[in-house]
C-alpha positions as CSV (number, residue, x, y, z in Angstrom):
1,X,14.3,28.3,205.6
2,X,16.5,25.8,203.7
3,X,20.1,25.5,204.8
4,X,22.7,27.0,202.6
5,X,23.6,23.6,201.0
6,X,19.9,23.1,200.2
7,X,20.0,26.3,198.7
8,X,22.9,25.7,196.4
9,X,21.2,22.4,195.3
10,X,18.0,24.4,194.4
11,X,19.9,26.7,192.4
12,X,21.7,23.9,190.5
13,X,18.4,21.7,190.0
14,X,16.6,24.6,188.9
15,X,19.2,25.7,186.5
16,X,19.4,22.7,184.8
17,X,15.7,21.6,185.1
18,X,16.7,18.4,186.7
19,X,13.3,18.2,188.6
20,X,10.2,19.8,187.6
21,X,7.0,21.0,189.6
22,X,4.6,18.1,190.0
23,X,7.4,15.5,189.8
24,X,7.2,12.3,191.8
25,X,10.8,11.8,192.7
26,X,12.1,8.2,193.7
27,X,15.4,8.9,195.8
28,X,17.7,6.0,195.8
29,X,18.8,5.6,199.6
30,X,21.3,2.9,200.4
31,X,21.8,4.0,203.9
32,X,25.1,5.7,203.2
33,X,25.9,9.4,203.9
34,X,25.6,10.5,200.5
35,X,22.1,9.1,199.7
36,X,20.9,10.0,203.3
37,X,21.9,13.6,202.8
38,X,20.3,13.6,199.0
39,X,17.0,12.4,200.9
40,X,17.1,15.3,203.6
41,X,18.1,17.9,201.1
42,X,15.2,17.0,198.8
43,X,13.0,16.9,201.8
44,X,13.9,20.6,202.6
45,X,13.2,21.8,199.0
46,X,10.0,19.8,198.4
47,X,7.8,22.7,198.8
48,X,9.8,25.3,196.7
49,X,10.3,22.5,194.0
50,X,6.9,21.5,194.0
51,X,7.8,17.9,194.3
52,X,6.9,14.9,196.3
53,X,9.3,12.0,197.4
54,X,9.4,8.3,197.7
55,X,12.4,6.4,199.2
56,X,13.7,3.7,197.0
57,X,16.0,0.9,198.4
58,X,17.7,-2.0,196.7
59,X,19.1,-4.7,198.7
60,X,22.1,-6.4,196.8
61,X,22.5,-9.3,199.5
62,X,26.1,-9.2,199.3
63,X,26.9,-8.6,202.9
64,X,24.5,-11.0,204.6
65,X,23.1,-9.5,207.8
66,X,24.8,-6.1,207.2
67,X,22.8,-5.9,203.9
68,X,19.4,-6.5,205.7
69,X,20.4,-4.0,208.5
70,X,21.0,-1.2,205.7
71,X,17.5,-2.2,204.2
72,X,15.9,-2.1,208.0
73,X,18.0,1.2,208.7
74,X,16.4,2.8,205.4
75,X,12.9,1.7,206.2
76,X,13.2,3.2,209.6
77,X,14.3,6.3,208.1
78,X,11.6,6.7,205.7
79,X,9.2,6.2,208.7
80,X,10.7,8.6,210.6
81,X,10.5,11.3,207.9
82,X,6.8,10.0,207.1
83,X,7.7,8.9,203.5
84,X,6.7,6.0,201.6
85,X,9.3,3.4,200.6
86,X,9.7,0.9,197.8
87,X,12.3,-1.8,198.3
88,X,13.8,-4.2,195.5
89,X,15.9,-7.2,196.2
90,X,18.3,-9.5,194.3
91,X,21.0,-12.1,194.8
92,X,23.5,-10.0,192.9
93,X,26.2,-12.3,193.5
94,X,24.4,-15.3,191.8
95,X,23.3,-13.2,188.9
96,X,26.9,-12.2,188.4
97,X,28.1,-16.0,188.4
98,X,25.5,-16.8,186.1
99,X,26.1,-14.1,183.5
100,X,29.8,-13.6,184.2
101,X,29.8,-10.4,185.3
102,X,32.0,-8.6,188.0
103,X,30.1,-7.9,191.3
104,X,30.2,-4.2,191.1
105,X,29.0,-4.1,187.4
106,X,26.3,-6.7,188.4
107,X,25.1,-4.6,191.2
108,X,24.9,-1.5,189.2
109,X,22.8,-3.1,186.3
110,X,20.4,-4.8,188.6
111,X,19.9,-1.5,190.8
112,X,19.0,0.5,187.8
113,X,17.0,-2.1,186.1
114,X,14.8,-1.9,189.3
115,X,14.9,1.8,188.9
116,X,13.8,1.5,185.2
117,X,10.9,-0.8,186.2
118,X,9.5,1.6,188.7
119,X,9.6,4.4,186.0
120,X,7.8,2.1,183.6
121,X,5.2,1.0,186.0
122,X,4.2,4.8,186.6
123,X,3.9,6.6,189.5
124,X,7.4,7.6,189.7
125,X,8.4,10.4,187.2
126,X,12.1,10.8,188.2
127,X,14.7,9.0,190.0
128,X,17.4,10.9,191.7
129,X,20.8,9.3,192.9
130,X,23.4,10.7,195.2
131,X,26.8,10.6,193.4
132,X,29.3,13.2,194.5
133,X,32.2,15.4,193.3
134,X,34.3,12.6,195.0
135,X,32.5,9.8,193.2
136,X,32.9,11.8,189.7
137,X,36.8,12.2,190.3
138,X,37.2,8.5,191.4
139,X,35.3,7.3,188.2
140,X,37.6,9.6,185.9
141,X,40.7,8.3,187.8
142,X,39.6,4.7,187.7
143,X,39.1,4.9,183.8
144,X,42.1,6.7,183.1
145,X,44.1,3.6,185.3
146,X,42.4,1.2,183.3
147,X,42.5,2.7,180.0
148,X,39.8,4.8,178.3
149,X,38.9,7.1,175.2
150,X,37.6,10.3,175.5
151,X,34.0,9.3,175.7
152,X,34.9,7.1,179.0
153,X,36.3,10.6,180.4
154,X,32.9,12.0,180.5
155,X,32.5,9.5,183.5
156,X,29.1,10.2,185.3
157,X,26.5,12.3,183.6
158,X,24.1,14.5,185.8
159,X,21.1,13.8,183.8
160,X,20.1,10.7,181.9
161,X,17.3,11.5,179.5
162,X,14.5,12.0,178.8
163,X,14.9,15.1,180.7
164,X,14.2,18.7,179.4
165,X,17.5,20.4,178.7
166,X,19.8,17.4,178.7
167,X,19.8,13.9,177.8
168,X,22.5,11.0,177.7
169,X,23.1,7.6,178.8
170,X,24.5,6.1,181.9
171,X,27.7,5.6,180.3
172,X,28.6,2.8,177.7
173,X,26.9,-0.4,178.5
174,X,23.9,0.5,180.6
175,X,20.4,-0.1,179.7
176,X,18.8,2.6,182.0
177,X,17.1,5.2,179.7
178,X,16.0,7.7,182.4
179,X,15.0,10.0,183.6
180,X,17.5,10.1,186.2
181,X,19.3,12.9,188.1
182,X,22.2,13.5,190.1
183,X,21.8,16.6,192.0
184,X,25.0,16.3,194.1
185,X,27.5,15.8,191.3
186,X,29.1,19.0,192.3
187,X,29.1,18.7,196.0
188,X,31.9,17.0,198.0
189,X,31.2,14.3,200.3
190,X,32.8,16.0,203.3
191,X,30.2,18.9,203.2
192,X,27.4,16.1,203.0
193,X,28.7,14.7,206.2
194,X,29.0,17.9,208.0
195,X,25.5,18.7,206.7
196,X,24.3,15.4,208.4
197,X,26.0,16.1,211.5
198,X,24.3,19.3,211.8
199,X,20.9,17.7,211.7
200,X,22.4,14.9,214.2
201,X,21.3,12.5,211.6
202,X,23.1,9.2,211.5
203,X,24.0,6.7,208.5
204,X,25.4,3.5,207.6
205,X,29.0,2.8,206.6
206,X,29.3,0.0,204.0
207,X,32.3,-2.0,205.2
208,X,33.1,-3.1,201.7
209,X,34.0,0.4,200.6
210,X,37.0,0.1,203.2
211,X,38.5,-3.1,201.3
212,X,41.5,-1.5,199.5
213,X,41.9,-4.4,197.4
214,X,39.3,-3.0,195.1
215,X,40.6,-0.2,193.0
216,X,37.8,2.3,193.9
217,X,38.7,2.0,197.6
218,X,42.3,2.5,197.1
219,X,41.4,5.7,194.9
220,X,39.1,6.9,197.6
221,X,41.1,6.1,200.6
222,X,44.8,6.5,199.4
223,X,45.5,7.7,196.1
224,X,43.3,10.9,195.8
225,X,44.1,12.0,199.4
226,X,47.5,11.6,198.4
227,X,47.2,13.7,195.5
228,X,45.0,16.4,197.3
229,X,47.4,16.7,200.3
230,X,50.7,16.7,198.6
231,X,50.5,17.4,194.6
232,X,47.2,19.1,193.8
233,X,44.7,20.3,196.5
234,X,42.2,21.1,193.6
235,X,42.5,17.3,192.0
236,X,38.7,16.6,192.5
237,X,37.6,19.7,191.1
238,X,39.9,19.5,188.3
239,X,38.9,15.8,187.4
240,X,35.2,17.1,187.5
241,X,35.9,19.9,185.0
242,X,37.7,17.3,182.8
243,X,34.6,15.1,182.9
244,X,32.5,18.2,182.1
245,X,34.4,19.0,179.2
246,X,34.4,15.5,177.9
247,X,30.8,15.4,178.2
248,X,30.5,18.5,176.0
249,X,32.7,16.9,173.3
250,X,30.9,13.8,173.5
251,X,27.4,15.8,172.8
252,X,29.2,17.3,169.9
253,X,30.4,13.9,168.5
254,X,27.1,12.4,169.1
255,X,25.3,14.8,167.1
256,X,27.9,14.8,164.2
257,X,27.9,11.1,164.1
258,X,24.2,10.9,164.0
259,X,23.9,13.0,161.1
260,X,26.5,11.5,159.1
261,X,25.3,8.0,159.6
262,X,21.5,9.2,158.8
263,X,23.0,10.3,155.3
264,X,25.4,7.4,154.4
265,X,23.8,4.3,156.1
266,X,22.1,1.8,154.2
267,X,19.7,-0.7,156.5
268,X,18.8,-4.1,155.0
269,X,17.3,-7.1,156.8
270,X,18.5,-6.3,160.1
271,X,22.0,-5.2,159.0
272,X,23.7,-2.0,158.7
273,X,25.9,-1.1,155.7
274,X,28.3,1.6,154.9
275,X,30.4,2.3,151.9
276,X,34.1,1.5,152.6
277,X,34.7,5.0,151.0
278,X,32.5,6.8,153.2
279,X,33.9,5.2,156.5
280,X,37.5,6.0,155.2
281,X,36.8,9.7,153.9
282,X,33.9,10.3,156.4
283,X,33.7,14.1,155.6
284,X,34.0,14.4,151.9
285,X,33.1,18.1,152.0
286,X,36.4,19.0,153.8
287,X,38.4,17.3,151.1
288,X,42.2,17.8,151.7
289,X,41.9,20.3,154.7
290,X,40.8,17.4,156.8
291,X,44.1,15.9,158.4
292,X,44.7,12.2,158.5
293,X,44.4,12.2,162.2
294,X,41.0,14.2,162.1
295,X,39.6,11.6,159.3
296,X,40.7,8.6,161.6
297,X,39.1,10.3,164.4
298,X,35.7,10.7,162.5
299,X,36.1,7.1,161.2
300,X,36.6,5.6,164.7
301,X,33.4,7.5,166.0
302,X,31.3,6.2,163.0
303,X,32.5,2.6,164.0
304,X,31.2,3.1,167.5
305,X,28.0,4.6,166.5
306,X,27.2,1.6,164.1
307,X,28.0,-0.8,167.0
308,X,25.8,1.1,169.5
309,X,22.9,1.4,167.0
310,X,23.0,-2.5,166.7
311,X,23.7,-3.3,170.3
312,X,22.7,-0.3,172.0
313,X,25.9,0.4,173.7
314,X,29.6,-0.2,173.1
315,X,30.5,-2.3,175.9
316,X,33.8,-4.3,175.6
317,X,34.6,-2.4,172.3
318,X,38.3,-1.7,172.4
319,X,40.5,0.4,170.2
320,X,41.8,-2.9,168.5
321,X,38.3,-3.8,167.4
322,X,37.9,-0.4,165.8
323,X,41.3,-0.7,164.0
324,X,40.3,-4.1,162.9
325,X,37.2,-2.4,160.8
326,X,39.1,0.2,159.5
327,X,41.7,-2.4,158.1
328,X,39.0,-4.2,156.8
329,X,37.6,-1.1,155.1
330,X,40.9,-0.2,153.8
331,X,42.6,-3.4,152.6
332,X,39.9,-6.3,153.2
333,X,38.8,-8.5,150.5
334,X,35.1,-9.3,149.8
335,X,34.0,-12.0,152.1
336,X,36.4,-11.4,154.9
337,X,35.1,-10.4,158.2
338,X,35.9,-8.8,161.6
339,X,34.4,-10.1,165.0
340,X,33.7,-7.6,167.6
341,X,32.1,-7.8,170.9
342,X,28.3,-8.8,169.9
343,X,28.9,-7.5,166.1
344,X,30.2,-8.9,163.0
345,X,31.6,-6.6,160.2
346,X,31.7,-8.2,157.0
347,X,33.2,-6.9,153.6
348,X,31.2,-7.2,150.5
349,X,32.8,-5.6,147.5
350,X,32.7,-2.0,148.3
351,X,30.6,-2.1,151.4
352,X,30.8,-2.9,155.1
353,X,27.9,-4.7,156.5
354,X,27.3,-4.8,160.6
355,X,25.2,-7.3,162.1
356,X,24.4,-8.1,165.6
357,X,25.7,-11.6,167.0
358,X,24.8,-13.5,170.2
359,X,28.5,-13.6,171.6
360,X,31.5,-11.4,172.3
361,X,34.6,-11.4,170.4
362,X,37.4,-13.2,171.9
363,X,40.4,-11.0,172.5
364,X,43.5,-12.2,170.4
365,X,41.4,-13.8,167.8
366,X,42.2,-13.2,164.1
367,X,41.1,-9.8,163.2
368,X,40.1,-10.6,159.7
369,X,38.6,-14.3,158.8
370,X,36.9,-15.7,155.7
371,X,33.2,-15.6,156.3
372,X,31.7,-19.0,157.2
373,X,29.5,-20.5,154.6
374,X,26.5,-18.0,154.5
375,X,24.2,-20.6,153.5
376,X,24.6,-22.3,156.8
377,X,22.8,-19.1,158.3
378,X,20.5,-18.7,155.5
379,X,16.9,-20.2,155.8
380,X,16.2,-22.2,152.5
381,X,13.1,-21.9,150.7
382,X,11.0,-23.8,148.2
383,X,7.8,-22.6,147.0
384,X,5.8,-24.4,144.2
385,X,3.7,-22.1,141.8
386,X,0.6,-23.2,140.2
387,X,-0.2,-20.8,137.1
388,X,-3.0,-22.9,135.4
389,X,-5.5,-21.2,133.7
390,X,-5.6,-18.1,136.0
391,X,-4.2,-14.7,134.9
392,X,-1.9,-14.3,138.0
393,X,-0.3,-16.4,140.7
394,X,1.1,-15.2,143.8
395,X,3.8,-16.5,146.2
396,X,4.8,-15.2,149.6
397,X,8.4,-15.8,150.6
398,X,8.4,-14.9,154.3
399,X,12.1,-16.1,154.4
400,X,13.2,-13.0,152.6
401,X,10.2,-10.7,153.3
402,X,9.1,-10.5,149.8
403,X,6.2,-11.5,147.5
404,X,6.3,-12.7,144.0
405,X,3.5,-12.0,141.5
406,X,3.3,-13.8,138.0
407,X,1.2,-12.2,135.6
408,X,-0.1,-13.4,132.4
409,X,-0.1,-10.8,129.7
410,X,-0.8,-10.6,126.0
411,X,2.3,-10.5,123.4
412,X,3.2,-8.5,121.7
413,X,0.4,-6.0,121.8
414,X,1.6,-5.1,125.4
415,X,5.3,-5.4,124.8
416,X,6.1,-1.6,124.8
417,X,4.6,-1.5,128.5
418,X,6.6,-4.5,129.8
419,X,9.9,-5.3,130.9
420,X,11.0,-7.9,128.4
421,X,14.0,-8.8,130.8
422,X,11.5,-10.1,133.4
423,X,8.9,-11.6,130.8
424,X,8.6,-15.3,130.0
425,X,6.8,-16.9,126.7
426,X,4.2,-18.9,128.7
427,X,4.0,-21.7,126.1
428,X,7.7,-22.4,126.8
429,X,7.2,-22.7,130.6
430,X,6.8,-26.2,132.0
431,X,5.6,-27.6,135.5
432,X,6.4,-27.6,137.9
433,X,7.4,-24.0,138.5
434,X,9.3,-23.4,141.6
435,X,10.5,-20.2,143.5
436,X,13.4,-21.1,145.6
437,X,16.7,-19.6,146.9
438,X,20.2,-19.8,145.1
439,X,21.9,-23.2,145.5
440,X,25.7,-24.1,144.8
441,X,26.1,-25.2,141.2
442,X,23.1,-23.2,139.9
443,X,23.8,-22.0,136.2
444,X,21.8,-20.8,133.1
445,X,22.2,-18.7,130.0
446,X,20.4,-15.5,130.6
447,X,18.8,-13.8,127.5
448,X,21.5,-12.0,125.6
449,X,24.2,-14.3,126.5
450,X,25.9,-16.4,124.2
451,X,26.7,-19.2,126.6
452,X,25.8,-20.7,129.8
453,X,27.2,-19.2,133.1
454,X,27.5,-20.0,136.8
455,X,25.0,-18.1,138.6
456,X,27.4,-17.4,141.2
457,X,29.7,-15.5,138.7
458,X,27.0,-13.6,137.3
459,X,25.7,-12.4,140.7
460,X,29.3,-11.6,141.7
461,X,29.8,-9.5,138.4
462,X,26.5,-7.5,139.7
463,X,28.3,-6.9,143.0
464,X,26.0,-9.2,144.9
465,X,28.2,-10.5,148.0
466,X,28.2,-14.1,149.4
467,X,25.5,-13.3,152.2
468,X,23.1,-11.8,149.8
469,X,23.6,-14.7,147.4
470,X,22.5,-17.2,150.0
471,X,19.0,-16.2,150.0
472,X,18.7,-14.9,146.3
473,X,15.4,-15.9,144.6
474,X,15.4,-18.0,141.4
475,X,12.8,-19.5,139.4
476,X,12.8,-23.1,137.9
477,X,10.7,-24.6,135.2
478,X,10.8,-28.6,135.2
479,X,14.1,-28.4,137.2
480,X,15.8,-26.0,134.9
481,X,16.9,-22.3,136.2
482,X,15.0,-19.8,134.1
483,X,15.4,-16.4,136.2
484,X,17.3,-15.3,139.0
485,X,16.6,-11.5,140.8
486,X,18.5,-8.8,138.6
487,X,19.1,-10.9,135.7
488,X,17.2,-11.5,132.3
489,X,15.1,-14.6,132.0
490,X,16.8,-17.6,130.3
491,X,17.2,-17.4,126.7
492,X,15.3,-20.7,126.2
493,X,12.1,-19.3,127.8
494,X,12.4,-15.6,126.8
495,X,9.8,-14.1,124.2
496,X,10.4,-14.4,120.6
497,X,8.6,-13.7,117.4
498,X,6.1,-16.5,117.7
499,X,5.2,-15.6,121.3
500,X,1.6,-14.9,121.9
501,X,1.2,-14.9,125.6
502,X,3.7,-13.8,128.2
503,X,4.1,-14.1,131.7
504,X,6.0,-11.3,133.7
505,X,7.4,-11.6,137.2
506,X,7.1,-8.8,139.9
507,X,8.8,-8.6,142.9
508,X,7.3,-6.6,145.9
509,X,8.3,-6.1,149.5
510,X,5.8,-7.6,152.1
């Protein structure tokens, strides 16, 4: 017969469909009381849940012989319970130094990366870990102390998808994509210790958890007990409810942002674009009924959604970064940019374009800067075209993902079926014909214009931003520019009354 605590866990797991019949559950066991209790509780429930267990242990190699003793303890426990065990090992300190992570963050990332690898390999269908109500309260309090927004208050999620019934992330900045469950998130640590004492089950104590120089340890051993004993006995439960409400709010915001971005987002060459007006007035159907505070709340969420889509998370994205983007949308000039952690936002006329970058923004750097010369990042191209006696010539330009066809047509018999603005008089073309990208100083007189103009100015009049101009395709004849995408052909090669054969240029996506 399952114990009372095991029965509570069963009801909680069944209600949320954390574990399903037939699941092969990897149980993360560090050797501490919480994880050992989770293993024993799930072992009690194996028959009723219809699951089987494998013990998972990750050795961080942070405490020398003590870490190895933890691994040996877990291995002995698994053998005693007749359960298989899988062990991952990593020099967390070395990885943290190499990547500039703090130790706690590095350990979490590498541990979950190990769990992810087991899920991807197959066999294991769920991972269960032993976060408790105390862990939840400590996390909420730590984020309040360090500074957080509403999303951060959601703290530890009970289920990380894909799992039936619920799905979410570990919190911002983690790459684990589940399925991972936390069956003990509503259970106090002291209940688990009492449960283990009832079974006369030993566990290991991590000495680093006693180091009150660390915020988590101070919260656990000093601050929360003080609140619980002298201020609010229900502090742990209250913080847990706050996290739950924040998760519910976050689920609403996630849905709203995804729907709104799906309607207004433009994707182009790996970048994400949004009209400044759509960002600053994000819910137009509400009109004046939407207060300035509500409008700002939605706009900030849209910026976070854009960054998260590009990077996969919002790690290190601060309130001041989002404010920079909103100022860029409201008052920035075309060509100005804002550097965010791992993302660059650039103003191009009435649009903001977001692109992923390799590094993180440096705090305190100017929030709006003139964009570096986009030609430095653009890949130049130069493709000669041999038309000869053929009726068609094709050139593929992988640098911009386009294919261009030059088709010979009769003129004027097909004039009504042809776009005159993209048609040349074949007899006026001179070799070599070259398709290349725009260059500084390019100029020509398009058909219909009285004088020659800088191509830069012609494109700017058509609201083509500096970054788009860098790879803009043009066609030259014997060195003279005769066509640019989106503009009529040069007047000197345009069809006229004596034209008998034309050449039309057609652009296609590869």
